[in-house]
C-alpha positions as protocol buffer text, in pm:
chain_id: "A"
residue {
  index: 1
  type: MET
  ca { x: 0 y: 0 z: 2 }
}
residue {
  index: 2
  type: GLU
  ca { x: 123 y: 339 z: -95 }
}
residue {
  index: 3
  type: PHE
  ca { x: 22 y: 632 z: 116 }
}
residue {
  index: 4
  type: GLU
  ca { x: 6 y: 974 z: -24 }
}
residue {
  index: 5
  type: ARG
  ca { x: 215 y: 1224 z: 153 }
}
residue {
  index: 6
  type: LYS
  ca { x: 43 y: 1511 z: 317 }
}
residue {
  index: 7
  type: ARG
  ca { x: 145 y: 1842 z: 164 }
}
residue {
  index: 8
  type: TYR
  ca { x: 184 y: 2134 z: 390 }
}
residue {
  index: 9
  type: ASN
  ca { x: 67 y: 2455 z: 239 }
}
residue {
  index: 10
  type: HIS
  ca { x: 264 y: 2734 z: 379 }
}
residue {
  index: 11
  type: SER
  ca { x: 53 y: 3047 z: 365 }
}
residue {
  index: 12
  type: HIS
  ca { x: 260 y: 3354 z: 344 }
}
residue {
  index: 13
  type: MET
  ca { x: 89 y: 3693 z: 335 }
}
residue {
  index: 14
  type: ASN
  ca { x: 227 y: 3914 z: 63 }
}
residue {
  index: 15
  type: ILE
  ca { x: 263 y: 4254 z: 228 }
}
residue {
  index: 16
  type: ALA
  ca { x: 392 y: 4449 z: -67 }
}
residue {
  index: 17
  type: PRO
  ca { x: 42 y: 4576 z: -164 }
}
residue {
  index: 18
  type: LEU
  ca { x: -16 y: 4680 z: 200 }
}
residue {
  index: 19
  type: VAL
  ca { x: 308 y: 4875 z: 206 }
}
residue {
  index: 20
  type: ASP
  ca { x: 210 y: 5045 z: -120 }
}
residue {
  index: 21
  type: VAL
  ca { x: -128 y: 5150 z: 28 }
}
residue {
  index: 22
  type: VAL
  ca { x: 35 y: 5281 z: 344 }
}
residue {
  index: 23
  type: PHE
  ca { x: 285 y: 5493 z: 142 }
}
residue {
  index: 24
  type: LEU
  ca { x: 2 y: 5626 z: -76 }
}
residue {
  index: 25
  type: LEU
  ca { x: -198 y: 5722 z: 231 }
}
residue {
  index: 26
  type: LEU
  ca { x: 105 y: 5893 z: 386 }
}
residue {
  index: 27
  type: LEU
  ca { x: 165 y: 6082 z: 62 }
}
residue {
  index: 28
  type: PHE
  ca { x: -199 y: 6186 z: 43 }
}
residue {
  index: 29
  type: PHE
  ca { x: -209 y: 6322 z: 396 }
}
residue {
  index: 30
  type: MET
  ca { x: 121 y: 6506 z: 355 }
}
residue {
  index: 31
  type: LEU
  ca { x: 0 y: 6675 z: 37 }
}
residue {
  index: 32
  type: THR
  ca { x: -343 y: 6764 z: 159 }
}
residue {
  index: 33
  type: SER
  ca { x: -263 y: 6888 z: 512 }
}
residue {
  index: 34
  type: SER
  ca { x: -262 y: 7258 z: 549 }
}
residue {
  index: 35
  type: LEU
  ca { x: 62 y: 7388 z: 686 }
}
residue {
  index: 36
  type: VAL
  ca { x: -16 y: 7704 z: 873 }
}
residue {
  index: 37
  type: ARG
  ca { x: 281 y: 7935 z: 921 }
}
residue {
  index: 38
  type: GLU
  ca { x: 252 y: 8141 z: 1232 }
}
residue {
  index: 39
  type: SER
  ca { x: 426 y: 8476 z: 1265 }
}
residue {
  index: 40
  type: ALA
  ca { x: 764 y: 8494 z: 1437 }
}
residue {
  index: 41
  type: VAL
  ca { x: 657 y: 8787 z: 1657 }
}
residue {
  index: 42
  type: LYS
  ca { x: 607 y: 8665 z: 2015 }
}
residue {
  index: 43
  type: ILE
  ca { x: 267 y: 8779 z: 2144 }
}
residue {
  index: 44
  type: LYS
  ca { x: 54 y: 8641 z: 2424 }
}
residue {
  index: 45
  type: LEU
  ca { x: -303 y: 8612 z: 2304 }
}
residue {
  index: 46
  type: PRO
  ca { x: -591 y: 8677 z: 2548 }
}
residue {
  index: 47
  type: GLN
  ca { x: -754 y: 8363 z: 2668 }
}
residue {
  index: 48
  type: SER
  ca { x: -1119 y: 8259 z: 2608 }
}
residue {
  index: 49
  type: ARG
  ca { x: -1310 y: 7938 z: 2675 }
}
residue {
  index: 50
  type: THR
  ca { x: -1525 y: 7974 z: 2365 }
}
residue {
  index: 51
  type: ALA
  ca { x: -1248 y: 8060 z: 2117 }
}
residue {
  index: 52
  type: ALA
  ca { x: -1268 y: 7869 z: 1790 }
}
residue {
  index: 53
  type: THR
  ca { x: -971 y: 7722 z: 1608 }
}
residue {
  index: 54
  type: GLU
  ca { x: -946 y: 7822 z: 1245 }
}
residue {
  index: 55
  type: GLN
  ca { x: -732 y: 7646 z: 988 }
}
residue {
  index: 56
  type: LYS
  ca { x: -780 y: 7871 z: 681 }
}
residue {
  index: 57
  type: THR
  ca { x: -500 y: 8104 z: 600 }
}
residue {
  index: 58
  type: ILE
  ca { x: -625 y: 8459 z: 639 }
}
residue {
  index: 59
  type: LYS
  ca { x: -429 y: 8781 z: 628 }
}
residue {
  index: 60
  type: THR
  ca { x: -335 y: 8889 z: 987 }
}
residue {
  index: 61
  type: VAL
  ca { x: -279 y: 9217 z: 1166 }
}
residue {
  index: 62
  type: ILE
  ca { x: -60 y: 9174 z: 1474 }
}
residue {
  index: 63
  type: ILE
  ca { x: -44 y: 9426 z: 1761 }
}
residue {
  index: 64
  type: THR
  ca { x: 254 y: 9369 z: 1997 }
}
residue {
  index: 65
  type: ARG
  ca { x: 286 y: 9463 z: 2359 }
}
residue {
  index: 66
  type: GLU
  ca { x: 512 y: 9752 z: 2265 }
}
residue {
  index: 67
  type: GLY
  ca { x: 243 y: 9898 z: 2028 }
}
residue {
  index: 68
  type: ARG
  ca { x: 400 y: 9789 z: 1702 }
}
residue {
  index: 69
  type: ILE
  ca { x: 150 y: 9701 z: 1420 }
}
residue {
  index: 70
  type: LEU
  ca { x: 244 y: 9429 z: 1170 }
}
residue {
  index: 71
  type: PHE
  ca { x: 47 y: 9336 z: 864 }
}
residue {
  index: 72
  type: MET
  ca { x: 157 y: 9025 z: 671 }
}
residue {
  index: 73
  type: ASP
  ca { x: 483 y: 9017 z: 871 }
}
residue {
  index: 74
  type: ARG
  ca { x: 561 y: 9375 z: 769 }
}
residue {
  index: 75
  type: GLU
  ca { x: 564 y: 9663 z: 1020 }
}
residue {
  index: 76
  type: VAL
  ca { x: 323 y: 9944 z: 931 }
}
residue {
  index: 77
  type: SER
  ca { x: 222 y: 10263 z: 1104 }
}
residue {
  index: 78
  type: LEU
  ca { x: -133 y: 10319 z: 1215 }
}
residue {
  index: 79
  type: SER
  ca { x: -179 y: 10583 z: 946 }
}
residue {
  index: 80
  type: GLY
  ca { x: -49 y: 10344 z: 675 }
}
residue {
  index: 81
  type: LEU
  ca { x: -250 y: 10043 z: 796 }
}
residue {
  index: 82
  type: GLN
  ca { x: -560 y: 10140 z: 603 }
}
residue {
  index: 83
  type: LYS
  ca { x: -375 y: 10158 z: 269 }
}
residue {
  index: 84
  type: ALA
  ca { x: -190 y: 9832 z: 332 }
}
residue {
  index: 85
  type: VAL
  ca { x: -512 y: 9649 z: 428 }
}
residue {
  index: 86
  type: ARG
  ca { x: -689 y: 9785 z: 118 }
}
residue {
  index: 87
  type: GLU
  ca { x: -409 y: 9643 z: -102 }
}
residue {
  index: 88
  type: GLY
  ca { x: -359 y: 9313 z: 83 }
}
residue {
  index: 89
  type: ALA
  ca { x: -689 y: 9193 z: 228 }
}
residue {
  index: 90
  type: LYS
  ca { x: -1011 y: 9214 z: 36 }
}
residue {
  index: 91
  type: ASP
  ca { x: -1246 y: 8983 z: 209 }
}
residue {
  index: 92
  type: SER
  ca { x: -1149 y: 8879 z: 557 }
}
residue {
  index: 93
  type: LEU
  ca { x: -884 y: 8957 z: 818 }
}
residue {
  index: 94
  type: ARG
  ca { x: -768 y: 8839 z: 1162 }
}
residue {
  index: 95
  type: ILE
  ca { x: -642 y: 9079 z: 1430 }
}
residue {
  index: 96
  type: LYS
  ca { x: -408 y: 8928 z: 1690 }
}
residue {
  index: 97
  type: ALA
  ca { x: -340 y: 9163 z: 1974 }
}
residue {
  index: 98
  type: ASP
  ca { x: -112 y: 9088 z: 2271 }
}
residue {
  index: 99
  type: ARG
  ca { x: -299 y: 9055 z: 2590 }
}
residue {
  index: 100
  type: ASN
  ca { x: -95 y: 9343 z: 2736 }
}
residue {
  index: 101
  type: ALA
  ca { x: -145 y: 9571 z: 2431 }
}
residue {
  index: 102
  type: SER
  ca { x: -345 y: 9886 z: 2471 }
}
residue {
  index: 103
  type: VAL
  ca { x: -719 y: 9844 z: 2416 }
}
residue {
  index: 104
  type: GLY
  ca { x: -729 y: 10198 z: 2266 }
}
residue {
  index: 105
  type: LEU
  ca { x: -477 y: 10093 z: 2004 }
}
residue {
  index: 106
  type: LEU
  ca { x: -684 y: 9781 z: 1928 }
}
residue {
  index: 107
  type: MET
  ca { x: -988 y: 9995 z: 1874 }
}
residue {
  index: 108
  type: LYS
  ca { x: -789 y: 10231 z: 1644 }
}
residue {
  index: 109
  type: VAL
  ca { x: -675 y: 9931 z: 1439 }
}
residue {
  index: 110
  type: ILE
  ca { x: -1034 y: 9799 z: 1412 }
}
residue {
  index: 111
  type: ASP
  ca { x: -1140 y: 10139 z: 1291 }
}
residue {
  index: 112
  type: GLU
  ca { x: -864 y: 10148 z: 1026 }
}
residue {
  index: 113
  type: VAL
  ca { x: -962 y: 9796 z: 910 }
}
residue {
  index: 114
  type: ARG
  ca { x: -1327 y: 9901 z: 882 }
}
residue {
  index: 115
  type: LEU
  ca { x: -1232 y: 10220 z: 701 }
}
residue {
  index: 116
  type: ALA
  ca { x: -1029 y: 10004 z: 455 }
}
residue {
  index: 117
  type: GLY
  ca { x: -1354 y: 9825 z: 358 }
}
residue {
  index: 118
  type: VAL
  ca { x: -1308 y: 9498 z: 536 }
}
residue {
  index: 119
  type: ARG
  ca { x: -1626 y: 9396 z: 717 }
}
residue {
  index: 120
  type: ASN
  ca { x: -1543 y: 9034 z: 783 }
}
residue {
  index: 121
  type: PHE
  ca { x: -1267 y: 9043 z: 1054 }
}
residue {
  index: 122
  type: SER
  ca { x: -1213 y: 8861 z: 1378 }
}
residue {
  index: 123
  type: VAL
  ca { x: -1007 y: 8932 z: 1694 }
}
residue {
  index: 124
  type: VAL
  ca { x: -814 y: 8622 z: 1774 }
}
residue {
  index: 125
  type: ALA
  ca { x: -804 y: 8475 z: 2127 }
}
residue {
  index: 126
  type: GLU
  ca { x: -623 y: 8168 z: 2270 }
}
residue {
  index: 127
  type: LYS
  ca { x: -851 y: 7886 z: 2380 }
}
residue {
  index: 128
  type: THR
  ca { x: -820 y: 7776 z: 2742 }
}
residue {
  index: 129
  type: GLU
  ca { x: -892 y: 7421 z: 2860 }
}
């Protein structure tokens, strides 16, 4: 009597397609993620529990503790802010003021932004936990 030998099927999982999919997903997320570049000026934003995080890149006016005004990383005077905003920001604008900056200066900046024709602007605050 001749017995047939039992064949062992070694099942190996081919992971090459899995690696391809992982690299494609990595590439997709790297290309579609929005890289937000924050300004290099150190300011401490006021805190708020209801502040919303925004990912869109919008033109920004920064008011420092010393009273300097920066628009698109360029220092401008209060009198020149209206012209700079008219040329640079047509639809929306963010205003980041240091928590120790003068409220009077903030109100003057808001007036200049409104006079430049920008109606859709926001004052940025830091969200607290």
